[in-house]
C-alpha positions as a Python dict, from the first residue, in 0.01 Angstrom:
ca = {
    (1, 'M'): (0, 0, 0),
    (2, 'S'): (234, -167, -195),
    (3, 'T'): (163, -507, -378),
    (4, 'P'): (371, -808, -297),
    (5, 'A'): (589, -935, -590),
    (6, 'G'): (372, -1110, -849),
    (7, 'L'): (71, -1157, -647),
    (8, 'A'): (-149, -962, -871),
    (9, 'S'): (0, -1135, -1165),
    (10, 'R'): (-179, -1412, -1335),
    (11, 'N'): (187, -1593, -1317),
    (12, 'F'): (137, -1637, -984),
    (13, 'V'): (202, -1973, -905),
    (14, 'L'): (-34, -2140, -676),
    (15, 'P'): (123, -2351, -404),
    (16, 'D'): (-93, -2730, -433),
    (17, 'H'): (-184, -2703, -62),
    (18, 'F'): (-246, -2425, 224),
    (19, 'R'): (-284, -2473, 588),
    (20, 'Q'): (-605, -2442, 769),
    (21, 'W'): (-685, -2446, 1134),
    (22, 'V'): (-1024, -2656, 1243),
    (23, 'V'): (-1199, -2627, 1586),
    (24, 'K'): (-1096, -2955, 1814),
    (25, 'G'): (-1227, -3051, 2138),
    (26, 'G'): (-1450, -2911, 2368),
    (27, 'L'): (-1449, -2582, 2587),
    (28, 'A'): (-1337, -2723, 2976),
    (29, 'S'): (-1546, -2448, 3189),
    (30, 'G'): (-1607, -2214, 2893),
    (31, 'A'): (-1216, -2184, 2836),
    (32, 'L'): (-1095, -2138, 2492),
    (33, 'R'): (-717, -2281, 2467),
    (34, 'E'): (-459, -2340, 2198),
    (35, 'Q'): (-545, -2655, 2219),
    (36, 'N'): (-907, -2648, 2137),
    (37, 'F'): (-733, -2603, 1730),
    (38, 'E'): (-584, -2807, 1521),
    (39, 'Q'): (-375, -2784, 1229),
    (40, 'R'): (-466, -2922, 900),
    (41, 'I'): (-272, -2871, 535),
    (42, 'V'): (-569, -2938, 254),
    (43, 'P'): (-526, -2924, -101),
    (44, 'M'): (-588, -2649, -317),
    (45, 'P'): (-922, -2593, -511),
    (46, 'Q'): (-950, -2605, -877),
    (47, 'L'): (-1217, -2307, -1026),
    (48, 'E'): (-1496, -2320, -1156),
    (49, 'D'): (-1741, -2080, -1359),
    (50, 'G'): (-1916, -1803, -1052),
    (51, 'E'): (-1572, -1846, -856),
    (52, 'A'): (-1219, -1608, -791),
    (53, 'L'): (-968, -1743, -518),
    (54, 'V'): (-858, -1506, -287),
    (55, 'R'): (-555, -1499, -106),
    (56, 'V'): (-644, -1424, 311),
    (57, 'M'): (-403, -1136, 398),
    (58, 'L'): (-567, -1101, 733),
    (59, 'I'): (-949, -1159, 968),
    (60, 'N'): (-1040, -972, 1223),
    (61, 'V'): (-1084, -1187, 1534),
    (62, 'H'): (-1499, -1183, 1627),
    (63, 'A'): (-1549, -1171, 2013),
    (64, 'A'): (-1817, -1441, 1982),
    (65, 'T'): (-1589, -1664, 1843),
    (66, 'R'): (-1565, -1894, 2188),
    (67, 'M'): (-1954, -1866, 2230),
    (68, 'R'): (-1971, -2006, 1896),
    (69, 'I'): (-1742, -2348, 1951),
    (70, 'A'): (-1854, -2340, 2335),
    (71, 'R'): (-2238, -2399, 2115),
    (72, 'G'): (-2131, -2625, 1820),
    (73, 'L'): (-2240, -2308, 1591),
    (74, 'I'): (-1836, -2423, 1475),
    (75, 'A'): (-1838, -2819, 1405),
    (76, 'Q'): (-1508, -3002, 1522),
    (77, 'G'): (-1329, -3080, 1267),
    (78, 'A'): (-1424, -2729, 1059),
    (79, 'T'): (-1275, -2433, 992),
    (80, 'D'): (-1507, -2079, 1089),
    (81, 'P'): (-1660, -1942, 803),
    (82, 'N'): (-1784, -1685, 948),
    (83, 'N'): (-1462, -1421, 970),
    (84, 'Y'): (-1422, -1083, 838),
    (85, 'A'): (-1103, -1078, 645),
    (86, 'C'): (-914, -869, 369),
    (87, 'A'): (-798, -1081, 99),
    (88, 'R'): (-686, -1037, -293),
    (89, 'V'): (-793, -1197, -586),
    (90, 'V'): (-557, -1436, -717),
    (91, 'R'): (-748, -1608, -999),
    (92, 'S'): (-1100, -1548, -1069),
    (93, 'R'): (-1370, -1684, -1332),
    (94, 'D'): (-1613, -1462, -1164),
    (95, 'P'): (-1608, -1171, -1342),
    (96, 'A'): (-1771, -968, -1026),
    (97, 'F'): (-1428, -1000, -928),
    (98, 'A'): (-1014, -932, -1069),
    (99, 'V'): (-684, -1081, -1055),
    (100, 'G'): (-532, -815, -820),
    (101, 'D'): (-842, -708, -640),
    (102, 'V'): (-850, -651, -298),
    (103, 'I'): (-1159, -768, -134),
    (104, 'A'): (-1389, -746, 163),
    (105, 'C'): (-1508, -1093, 244),
    (106, 'Q'): (-1596, -1393, 514),
    (107, 'A'): (-1346, -1617, 503),
    (108, 'G'): (-1218, -1963, 705),
    (109, 'W'): (-914, -1993, 944),
    (110, 'Q'): (-671, -2066, 653),
    (111, 'E'): (-426, -1859, 408),
    (112, 'Y'): (-680, -1942, 56),
    (113, 'Q'): (-1089, -1899, -12),
    (114, 'I'): (-1328, -1983, -278),
    (115, 'V'): (-1510, -1683, -300),
    (116, 'R'): (-1831, -1626, -532),
    (117, 'S'): (-2045, -1311, -605),
    (118, 'G'): (-2367, -1498, -605),
    (119, 'D'): (-2349, -1680, -156),
    (120, 'L'): (-2487, -1524, 52),
    (121, 'P'): (-2382, -1391, 375),
    (122, 'V'): (-2291, -1690, 682),
    (123, 'G'): (-2533, -1642, 947),
    (124, 'F'): (-2699, -1311, 790),
    (125, 'S'): (-2983, -1263, 597),
    (126, 'E'): (-2970, -1142, 221),
    (127, 'P'): (-2928, -755, 203),
    (128, 'D'): (-3161, -560, -9),
    (129, 'E'): (-3110, -476, -333),
    (130, 'L'): (-2902, -163, -307),
    (131, 'V'): (-2643, -344, -119),
    (132, 'K'): (-2631, -574, -344),
    (133, 'A'): (-2646, -350, -667),
    (134, 'L'): (-2350, -172, -496),
    (135, 'N'): (-2141, -479, -436),
    (136, 'G'): (-2219, -692, -677),
    (137, 'T'): (-2283, -938, -478),
    (138, 'R'): (-2546, -1116, -272),
    (139, 'S'): (-2353, -1009, 72),
    (140, 'P'): (-2299, -732, 248),
    (141, 'W'): (-1957, -815, 327),
    (142, 'T'): (-1814, -870, -8),
    (143, 'Y'): (-1712, -686, -198),
    (144, 'V'): (-1397, -528, -378),
    (145, 'F'): (-1245, -208, -245),
    (146, 'R'): (-1210, 108, -358),
    (147, 'P'): (-867, 122, -531),
    (148, 'A'): (-799, 495, -385),
    (149, 'L'): (-921, 332, -53),
    (150, 'V'): (-586, 44, -66),
    (151, 'R'): (-372, 304, -172),
    (152, 'M'): (-424, 517, 154),
    (153, 'W'): (-452, 238, 430),
    (154, 'P'): (-329, -90, 494),
    (155, 'P'): (-505, -414, 565),
    (156, 'P'): (-560, -363, 954),
    (157, 'V'): (-740, -17, 875),
    (158, 'L'): (-888, -191, 571),
    (159, 'M'): (-1063, -408, 785),
    (160, 'E'): (-1115, -247, 1128),
    (161, 'I'): (-1166, 160, 1053),
    (162, 'F'): (-1359, 67, 680),
    (163, 'G'): (-1446, -274, 827),
    (164, 'T'): (-1751, -363, 1069),
    (165, 'S'): (-1598, -197, 1350),
    (166, 'G'): (-1595, 186, 1192),
    (167, 'M'): (-1892, 110, 985),
    (168, 'T'): (-2097, 49, 1367),
    (169, 'A'): (-1947, 323, 1488),
    (170, 'W'): (-2059, 572, 1208),
    (171, 'F'): (-2398, 439, 1120),
    (172, 'G'): (-2479, 419, 1462),
    (173, 'M'): (-2349, 766, 1552),
    (174, 'R'): (-2610, 858, 1246),
    (175, 'Q'): (-2874, 687, 1267),
    (176, 'Y'): (-2984, 647, 1638),
    (177, 'A'): (-2717, 914, 1820),
    (178, 'P'): (-2718, 1208, 1589),
    (179, 'L'): (-2452, 1430, 1779),
    (180, 'M'): (-2494, 1801, 1860),
    (181, 'P'): (-2145, 1991, 1990),
    (182, 'R'): (-2081, 2025, 2404),
    (183, 'D'): (-2367, 1704, 2441),
    (184, 'A'): (-2248, 1469, 2719),
    (185, 'V'): (-2193, 1141, 2559),
    (186, 'A'): (-2139, 778, 2756),
    (187, 'V'): (-1905, 511, 2618),
    (188, 'A'): (-1908, 185, 2703),
    (189, 'A'): (-1605, -73, 2619),
    (190, 'A'): (-1403, 295, 2479),
    (191, 'T'): (-1150, 79, 2491),
    (192, 'G'): (-1281, -217, 2258),
    (193, 'A'): (-1288, -213, 1869),
    (194, 'V'): (-1648, 13, 1786),
    (195, 'G'): (-1668, 182, 2108),
    (196, 'S'): (-1277, 345, 2086),
    (197, 'I'): (-1400, 476, 1717),
    (198, 'V'): (-1731, 621, 1879),
    (199, 'A'): (-1566, 810, 2160),
    (200, 'Q'): (-1334, 1022, 1918),
    (201, 'L'): (-1648, 1087, 1717),
    (202, 'A'): (-1761, 1221, 1998),
    (203, 'K'): (-1444, 1415, 2068),
    (204, 'A'): (-1392, 1551, 1699),
    (205, 'A'): (-1797, 1663, 1646),
    (206, 'G'): (-1714, 1844, 1999),
    (207, 'C'): (-1881, 1652, 2273),
    (208, 'R'): (-1738, 1571, 2617),
    (209, 'V'): (-1675, 1219, 2614),
    (210, 'V'): (-1657, 994, 2900),
    (211, 'G'): (-1530, 606, 2802),
    (212, 'F'): (-1635, 295, 3063),
    (213, 'A'): (-1388, 38, 3058),
    (214, 'G'): (-1276, -243, 3247),
    (215, 'G'): (-978, -226, 3488),
    (216, 'A'): (-777, 107, 3603),
    (217, 'E'): (-498, 0, 3305),
    (218, 'R'): (-742, 81, 2985),
    (219, 'C'): (-881, 319, 3155),
    (220, 'R'): (-529, 469, 3119),
    (221, 'W'): (-538, 333, 2779),
    (222, 'A'): (-849, 570, 2672),
    (223, 'L'): (-762, 854, 2852),
    (224, 'E'): (-412, 845, 2631),
    (225, 'H'): (-483, 736, 2329),
    (226, 'L'): (-866, 851, 2264),
    (227, 'G'): (-805, 1203, 2394),
    (228, 'I'): (-1129, 1191, 2593),
    (229, 'D'): (-1255, 1380, 2857),
    (230, 'A'): (-1250, 1076, 3147),
    (231, 'C'): (-1302, 675, 3190),
    (232, 'L'): (-1466, 492, 3428),
    (233, 'D'): (-1405, 188, 3562),
    (234, 'Y'): (-1701, 5, 3553),
    (235, 'S'): (-1561, -262, 3760),
    (236, 'A'): (-1490, -59, 4100),
    (237, 'D'): (-1730, -73, 4384),
    (238, 'D'): (-1778, 255, 4375),
    (239, 'F'): (-1892, 285, 3978),
    (240, 'D'): (-2225, 450, 4045),
    (241, 'D'): (-2088, 706, 4215),
    (242, 'A'): (-1837, 798, 3956),
    (243, 'L'): (-2081, 750, 3718),
    (244, 'L'): (-2304, 1044, 3889),
    (245, 'S'): (-2025, 1325, 3949),
    (246, 'A'): (-1920, 1254, 3603),
    (247, 'F'): (-2243, 1326, 3479),
    (248, 'P'): (-2420, 1575, 3659),
    (249, 'E'): (-2649, 1720, 3407),
    (250, 'G'): (-2730, 1362, 3300),
    (251, 'I'): (-2666, 1177, 2960),
    (252, 'D'): (-2752, 1297, 2645),
    (253, 'V'): (-2598, 1031, 2442),
    (254, 'F'): (-2497, 644, 2503),
    (255, 'S'): (-2328, 424, 2299),
    (256, 'D'): (-2347, 72, 2449),
    (257, 'G'): (-2156, -210, 2337),
    (258, 'V'): (-2115, -429, 2671),
    (259, 'G'): (-2527, -448, 2756),
    (260, 'G'): (-2583, -695, 3117),
    (261, 'S'): (-2663, -484, 3418),
    (262, 'L'): (-2390, -163, 3289),
    (263, 'T'): (-2726, -97, 3022),
    (264, 'E'): (-2962, -49, 3298),
    (265, 'R'): (-2723, 124, 3545),
    (266, 'V'): (-2636, 402, 3300),
    (267, 'V'): (-3016, 430, 3120),
    (268, 'A'): (-3109, 524, 3431),
    (269, 'R'): (-2892, 854, 3432),
    (270, 'M'): (-2996, 983, 3098),
    (271, 'N'): (-3177, 1281, 3047),
    (272, 'R'): (-3540, 1304, 2850),
    (273, 'H'): (-3502, 1326, 2454),
    (274, 'A'): (-3169, 1145, 2485),
    (275, 'R'): (-2969, 887, 2269),
    (276, 'L'): (-2917, 507, 2313),
    (277, 'F'): (-2753, 294, 2029),
    (278, 'S'): (-2707, -28, 2082),
    (279, 'Y'): (-2454, -262, 1917),
    (280, 'G'): (-2352, -545, 2147),
    (281, 'S'): (-2297, -734, 2444),
    (282, 'A'): (-1957, -751, 2578),
    (283, 'A'): (-2062, -877, 2905),
    (284, 'A'): (-2228, -1217, 2756),
    (285, 'S'): (-1945, -1260, 2485),
    (286, 'Y'): (-1648, -1219, 2750),
    (287, 'S'): (-1820, -1381, 3013),
    (288, 'E'): (-1649, -1653, 3207),
    (289, 'A'): (-1954, -1906, 3200),
    (290, 'V'): (-2038, -1969, 2826),
    (291, 'D'): (-2419, -2063, 2862),
    (292, 'N'): (-2612, -2289, 2609),
    (293, 'A'): (-2831, -2122, 2378),
    (294, 'P'): (-3159, -2018, 2531),
    (295, 'A'): (-3480, -2227, 2435),
    (296, 'Q'): (-3663, -1937, 2311),
    (297, 'K'): (-3460, -1678, 2082),
    (298, 'P'): (-3433, -1322, 2276),
    (299, 'T'): (-3449, -1018, 2097),
    (300, 'L'): (-3218, -819, 1986),
    (301, 'R'): (-3283, -556, 2227),
    (302, 'E'): (-3290, -831, 2516),
    (303, 'V'): (-2988, -949, 2353),
    (304, 'F'): (-2781, -621, 2396),
    (305, 'G'): (-2946, -536, 2742),
    (306, 'I'): (-3256, -362, 2670),
    (307, 'N'): (-3406, -577, 2964),
    (308, 'A'): (-3817, -459, 3095),
    (309, 'T'): (-3688, -200, 3345),
    (310, 'V'): (-3467, -9, 3031),
    (311, 'E'): (-3751, -39, 2816),
    (312, 'D'): (-3955, 112, 3143),
    (313, 'M'): (-3715, 383, 3144),
    (314, 'L'): (-3655, 469, 2750),
    (315, 'L'): (-4043, 508, 2732),
    (316, 'E'): (-4102, 756, 3006),
    (317, 'R'): (-3805, 959, 2945),
    (318, 'H'): (-3881, 946, 2556),
    (319, 'I'): (-3550, 823, 2466),
    (320, 'H'): (-3477, 743, 2093),
    (321, 'S'): (-3278, 437, 2067),
    (322, 'G'): (-3199, 151, 1846),
    (323, 'A'): (-3022, -228, 1870),
    (324, 'W'): (-2907, -324, 1535),
    (325, 'T'): (-2682, -475, 1352),
    (326, 'V'): (-2408, -289, 1156),
    (327, 'D'): (-2588, -438, 818),
    (328, 'S'): (-2862, -245, 800),
    (329, 'F'): (-2670, 36, 696),
    (330, 'Y'): (-2424, -100, 451),
    (331, 'H'): (-2628, -13, 119),
    (332, 'D'): (-2453, 383, 267),
    (333, 'R'): (-2078, 220, 285),
    (334, 'L'): (-1937, 439, 43),
    (335, 'R'): (-2044, 722, 222),
    (336, 'A'): (-1920, 640, 539),
    (337, 'E'): (-1562, 552, 436),
    (338, 'D'): (-1508, 889, 240),
    (339, 'E'): (-1625, 1051, 598),
    (340, 'L'): (-1417, 828, 800),
    (341, 'S'): (-1098, 868, 536),
    (342, 'R'): (-1118, 1243, 573),
    (343, 'L'): (-1125, 1244, 949),
    (344, 'M'): (-832, 948, 973),
    (345, 'R'): (-630, 1232, 671),
    (346, 'M'): (-709, 1488, 979),
    (347, 'G'): (-600, 1328, 1204),
    (348, 'L'): (-947, 1320, 1416),
    (349, 'I'): (-950, 970, 1466),
    (350, 'R'): (-657, 689, 1473),
    (351, 'S'): (-614, 294, 1377),
    (352, 'H'): (-608, 110, 1775),
    (353, 'S'): (-603, -245, 1582),
    (354, 'R'): (-382, -495, 1709),
    (355, 'A'): (-258, -723, 1412),
    (356, 'V'): (-92, -1028, 1558),
    (357, 'R'): (157, -1151, 1247),
    (358, 'G'): (195, -1463, 1132),
    (359, 'F'): (-94, -1775, 1054),
    (360, 'E'): (54, -2051, 1319),
    (361, 'R'): (-50, -1810, 1626),
    (362, 'L'): (-388, -1843, 1547),
    (363, 'P'): (-525, -2015, 1815),
    (364, 'G'): (-279, -1837, 2081),
    (365, 'A'): (-433, -1471, 1957),
    (366, 'I'): (-786, -1616, 1964),
    (367, 'A'): (-719, -1746, 2340),
    (368, 'D'): (-521, -1460, 2428),
    (369, 'Q'): (-866, -1293, 2357),
    (370, 'Y'): (-1035, -1400, 2626),
    (371, 'R'): (-722, -1418, 2872),
    (372, 'Q'): (-640, -1084, 2861),
    (373, 'R'): (-882, -837, 2655),
    (374, 'G'): (-634, -606, 2510),
    (375, 'T'): (-716, -275, 2366),
    (376, 'G'): (-881, -229, 2019),
    (377, 'K'): (-974, -452, 1733),
    (378, 'L'): (-781, -753, 1736),
    (379, 'Q'): (-698, -914, 1416),
    (380, 'I'): (-424, -1194, 1268),
    (381, 'A'): (-241, -1112, 958),
    (382, 'F'): (-97, -1454, 708),
    (383, 'E'): (149, -1273, 491),
}
C-alpha cells in the first residue's frame, strides 16, 4: 500500500479544523435517514503526553448503529465513538505509536481522532494481560498493524479480512466449530461480512457448504462469488422443505449470525455431536421494528437466538455450542492474521467488502445499509 505524500512525515501540515458527523433528531418509525446526521466543523485538538493524533482512513459500519441511535446510546449532537477504524498516525506523544504507523482503533464519524494506548475500549471490558501485552494498549481494538500486512493489503482488506469480521469467522470455526473434510456446513447470513468469510473458510477446508440469505438475488450472489454448493432463501415459504432437501443426512456445523426463529429451525436439523457457533443477531439488527432495551438484560446466548427450546435440542444431541464476541480470543490475533493472509494469497478466500468513498457520503451509506442490505462488509473510506 502506498503512503500518501507527506502523510507519514512530521512536516505534514495539519488543518486547523476537521469535519465530524453527529446524530440529529429521533428515528421516525425506527427508520434511519440521512436527515438523522448533521455535519459539524470542529477544531483540531492539541496533543498532550500519552496521546497520538490519527487521520482516519476508513471505518467499518456496524449493523447495530440504528439500534444504538434509537436507544439513545449515541447522544443527540454526539458522534459515535464505537466504530472500528483504520487510521494513520500523523502526530504522536504516545510511545506506543510512531508517526506513519497504520493502526486499528475505535473512532468517531470524523476525519481525525485522538488515540491513547492507555484508554479502555468503548463498549467492551478491559482485555486480558496477553492481549494488552500483544497490542501494547489496553484495548483489543487498538494496535499497530504489522508493516508486512500494510504493504500487502489496502485498508478495506485490513479492516474486513484482518478486522473483526475475519477474526470472528476464523476464531469461531476453530474454537467452536472445527472443520473436517466432507462436513455438511450451514452458514446463515452467507452474504454478510462474517458469513461470507465463514463460507469460504469452510470450502477451503473441503466441506460441503450451504448458505442462507434473504432473497433470490443474494443467493445468486453467494453462489457466484463464494463458490458454495447451494444457497437457500430463508424468506421463502418453502425454506423448511428446502433445508431438509439440502441436508438429507443432517447438519454437522452451523455458523449463525442471524438468530431469531431461523436458529431454532436450523438446529432442529443438526446431527448429534454437531457444532454451532453463534456470533450475532442480524434478525434484530435489521428488523424494521426497533424495540426499547429489555428491562432485564438477556444473556449473550439469548440475544443471539439460543432460546430455551434451542438449548434443549443442543443438550439432547450433545451439540458443542458457543455464543461469544470476538475479543475473547484476540490473544491469538497474529496467528489468525498469518493464516488468513496465507489463504488470501492462495486465492482460497477473497475480500467482498463494499467501500463507499467520500466522507460526505457517510449519512447515505449508513441509512442505505438498512434499506438495501448489500453484500459483504460496508465500509466508508474518508480519503
